[in-house]
C-alpha positions as CSV (number, residue, x, y, z in Angstrom):
1,X,4.9,-23.1,14.8
2,X,5.8,-19.8,13.2
3,X,3.0,-17.2,13.8
4,X,2.1,-14.4,11.4
5,X,2.2,-11.3,13.6
6,X,-0.9,-10.1,11.8
7,X,-2.8,-12.9,13.5
8,X,-1.7,-11.6,16.9
9,X,-3.0,-8.1,15.8
10,X,-6.3,-9.7,14.9
11,X,-6.4,-11.6,18.2
12,X,-6.1,-8.3,20.1
13,X,-9.0,-6.9,18.1
14,X,-11.0,-9.9,19.0
15,X,-10.3,-9.5,22.7
16,X,-11.4,-5.8,22.4
17,X,-14.7,-6.9,20.8
18,X,-15.2,-9.5,23.5
19,X,-14.7,-7.0,26.3
20,X,-17.0,-4.4,24.6
21,X,-19.9,-6.7,23.7
22,X,-19.7,-9.9,25.8
23,X,-17.8,-9.0,28.9
24,X,-17.6,-12.0,31.3
25,X,-19.7,-14.2,28.9
26,X,-18.5,-17.4,27.4
27,X,-18.6,-16.9,23.7
28,X,-18.8,-19.1,20.6
29,X,-16.7,-18.1,17.5
30,X,-16.8,-19.2,13.9
31,X,-13.6,-18.6,11.9
32,X,-14.4,-18.6,8.1
33,X,-11.5,-19.4,5.8
34,X,-9.8,-21.1,8.7
35,X,-7.1,-22.6,6.4
36,X,-4.6,-24.5,8.6
37,X,-6.2,-23.4,11.9
38,X,-3.5,-21.1,13.1
39,X,-5.8,-18.4,14.2
40,X,-8.1,-20.9,15.9
41,X,-5.2,-22.2,17.9
42,X,-4.2,-18.6,19.0
43,X,-7.8,-17.9,20.1
44,X,-7.9,-21.1,22.1
45,X,-4.7,-20.2,24.0
46,X,-5.3,-16.5,24.6
47,X,-9.1,-15.7,24.7
48,X,-10.7,-15.9,28.2
49,X,-14.3,-17.1,28.4
50,X,-14.1,-19.0,25.2
51,X,-16.8,-21.7,24.9
52,X,-15.7,-22.9,21.5
53,X,-14.1,-21.8,18.2
54,X,-15.2,-23.7,15.1
55,X,-13.8,-23.3,11.6
56,X,-15.2,-23.4,8.0
57,X,-13.4,-23.5,4.7
58,X,-13.6,-24.8,1.1
59,X,-11.1,-27.3,-0.3
60,X,-7.8,-25.6,-1.3
61,X,-4.1,-25.9,-1.0
62,X,-4.3,-23.9,2.2
63,X,-7.0,-26.0,3.9
64,X,-7.1,-29.6,5.1
65,X,-8.7,-31.0,8.2
66,X,-5.6,-33.0,8.9
67,X,-3.6,-29.7,9.3
68,X,-5.9,-28.3,12.0
69,X,-5.1,-29.1,15.6
70,X,-7.9,-27.0,17.1
71,X,-10.5,-28.7,19.4
72,X,-13.3,-27.0,17.4
73,X,-15.6,-28.5,14.8
74,X,-14.4,-28.0,11.2
75,X,-17.0,-27.6,8.4
76,X,-16.3,-28.0,4.7
77,X,-18.9,-25.7,3.3
78,X,-19.2,-22.8,0.7
79,X,-21.2,-20.1,2.5
80,X,-22.0,-18.5,-0.8
81,X,-24.3,-21.5,-1.6
82,X,-25.7,-22.6,1.8
83,X,-25.0,-23.0,5.5
84,X,-25.0,-26.8,5.3
85,X,-24.7,-28.4,8.8
86,X,-23.4,-25.3,10.6
87,X,-25.8,-24.5,13.4
88,X,-28.2,-21.5,13.1
89,X,-28.2,-18.6,15.5
90,X,-25.2,-20.1,17.4
91,X,-22.2,-17.8,17.2
92,X,-21.5,-14.7,19.1
93,X,-18.5,-13.7,16.9
94,X,-17.7,-14.5,13.3
95,X,-14.3,-13.8,11.9
96,X,-12.8,-13.9,8.4
97,X,-9.4,-12.6,7.4
98,X,-8.7,-11.8,3.7
99,X,-11.7,-13.8,2.5
100,X,-14.3,-11.4,1.1
101,X,-12.3,-10.4,-1.9
102,X,-12.4,-14.0,-3.0
103,X,-16.2,-14.3,-2.9
104,X,-18.3,-14.1,-6.0
105,X,-21.8,-13.8,-4.5
106,X,-21.0,-11.4,-1.6
107,X,-24.5,-10.7,-0.5
108,X,-25.5,-14.4,-0.3
109,X,-22.3,-15.0,1.7
110,X,-22.9,-12.3,4.2
111,X,-26.6,-13.0,4.6
112,X,-25.8,-16.7,5.3
113,X,-23.3,-15.6,7.9
114,X,-26.0,-13.6,9.6
115,X,-28.1,-16.7,9.9
116,X,-25.4,-18.4,11.9
117,X,-25.0,-15.5,14.4
118,X,-26.9,-14.7,17.6
119,X,-28.8,-11.3,17.4
120,X,-26.3,-8.7,18.3
121,X,-23.4,-10.9,17.3
122,X,-20.2,-9.3,16.1
123,X,-18.6,-9.7,12.7
124,X,-14.8,-9.0,12.4
125,X,-13.1,-9.1,9.0
126,X,-10.2,-7.8,6.9
127,X,-9.7,-7.3,3.2
128,X,-7.2,-5.4,1.0
129,X,-7.8,-1.6,0.8
130,X,-8.4,-0.4,-2.7
131,X,-7.1,3.1,-1.8
132,X,-4.0,1.9,0.0
133,X,-0.8,3.8,-0.7
134,X,0.9,0.5,-1.7
135,X,-1.5,0.2,-4.7
136,X,-0.5,3.5,-6.1
137,X,3.2,2.6,-5.7
138,X,3.1,-1.0,-6.9
139,X,0.3,-0.5,-9.5
140,X,-0.4,-3.8,-11.3
141,X,2.0,-5.6,-9.0
142,X,0.0,-4.8,-5.9
143,X,-1.2,-8.0,-4.3
144,X,-4.9,-6.9,-4.5
145,X,-4.7,-6.8,-8.3
146,X,-1.9,-9.4,-8.9
147,X,-3.8,-12.1,-7.0
148,X,-5.9,-13.8,-9.7
149,X,-8.4,-15.3,-7.3
150,X,-9.6,-11.9,-6.2
151,X,-13.1,-11.1,-7.4
152,X,-13.7,-7.7,-5.8
153,X,-11.8,-4.9,-4.1
154,X,-13.1,-2.5,-1.5
155,X,-12.5,0.9,0.0
156,X,-14.0,2.1,3.3
157,X,-17.2,3.5,1.7
158,X,-18.0,0.4,-0.5
159,X,-17.3,-2.0,2.3
160,X,-19.5,-0.1,4.7
161,X,-22.2,-0.1,2.1
162,X,-22.0,-3.8,1.4
163,X,-22.1,-4.7,5.1
164,X,-25.1,-2.3,5.7
165,X,-27.1,-3.7,2.7
166,X,-26.5,-7.2,4.0
167,X,-28.3,-6.3,7.2
168,X,-25.4,-5.6,9.5
169,X,-25.6,-2.5,11.6
170,X,-23.0,0.0,13.0
171,X,-20.3,-1.0,10.5
172,X,-17.0,0.6,11.4
173,X,-14.2,0.3,8.8
174,X,-10.6,1.4,9.4
175,X,-7.5,1.3,7.2
176,X,-4.5,-0.1,9.0
177,X,-1.0,0.8,8.0
178,X,1.1,-1.5,10.2
179,X,-1.0,-4.4,11.6
180,X,2.2,-6.3,12.4
181,X,4.1,-3.8,14.5
182,X,3.2,-5.3,17.9
183,X,1.0,-4.6,20.9
184,X,3.3,-1.9,22.2
185,X,2.5,0.3,19.2
186,X,-1.2,-0.4,19.0
187,X,-2.2,3.1,20.0
188,X,0.0,4.6,17.3
189,X,-1.5,2.1,14.8
190,X,-5.0,3.1,15.8
191,X,-4.2,6.8,15.4
192,X,-2.9,6.2,11.9
193,X,-6.1,4.2,11.1
194,X,-8.0,7.5,11.0
195,X,-6.2,8.4,7.8
196,X,-6.8,6.8,4.4
197,X,-4.1,4.8,2.7
198,X,-3.6,1.8,5.0
199,X,-3.0,-1.5,3.2
200,X,-5.5,-3.5,5.2
201,X,-9.2,-2.7,5.9
202,X,-10.4,-3.9,9.2
203,X,-14.2,-3.9,9.7
204,X,-16.5,-4.6,12.7
205,X,-20.2,-4.8,12.4
206,X,-23.2,-6.0,14.4
207,X,-25.8,-8.6,13.3
208,X,-29.2,-6.9,13.5
209,X,-32.1,-8.6,15.2
210,X,-34.1,-8.7,12.0
211,X,-33.2,-11.3,9.4
212,X,-34.6,-10.3,6.0
């Protein structure tokens, strides 16, 4: 199975969140937009203290239960509409990579996600950066604009605002330039993340104790 190196980058960010927030705890993870389950498989192989990783997605050319070899439970559910049969207050970490830009009702989506998380649970996500250098170079051919399924695009400020107004606390948003360059250059990558212009926004936020 060929692995997208970006998934390994995201796996390292997940390990960091686990060490910072749930050290030595067995954790439950929900991967939204799980597609063919490749990220779920990476997590099962590389994350210590994993109790389970479940997946959720909507029908598409990328998703099919038969494609997924993970041991986790797979839910077919639009979290814009409801949480369906996904357990409430269950997950320590929720991940979704390149998903939010496809969502029409962002606030319903994020508030439903909060219902699935334990208090103090961690949200990890990525989305294209509206202020990326590649947008100014490629203009209308930039993937964020060229992809017809994209509903919204974000910069650091707007994504921070959306997460905060959905009830998440301590949102931290970084723009990464080279998420695929490998573990040996992670420190260099994190230094560059302090500057605007990275092609991918990576966000981490905490589920507050109070559900509005």
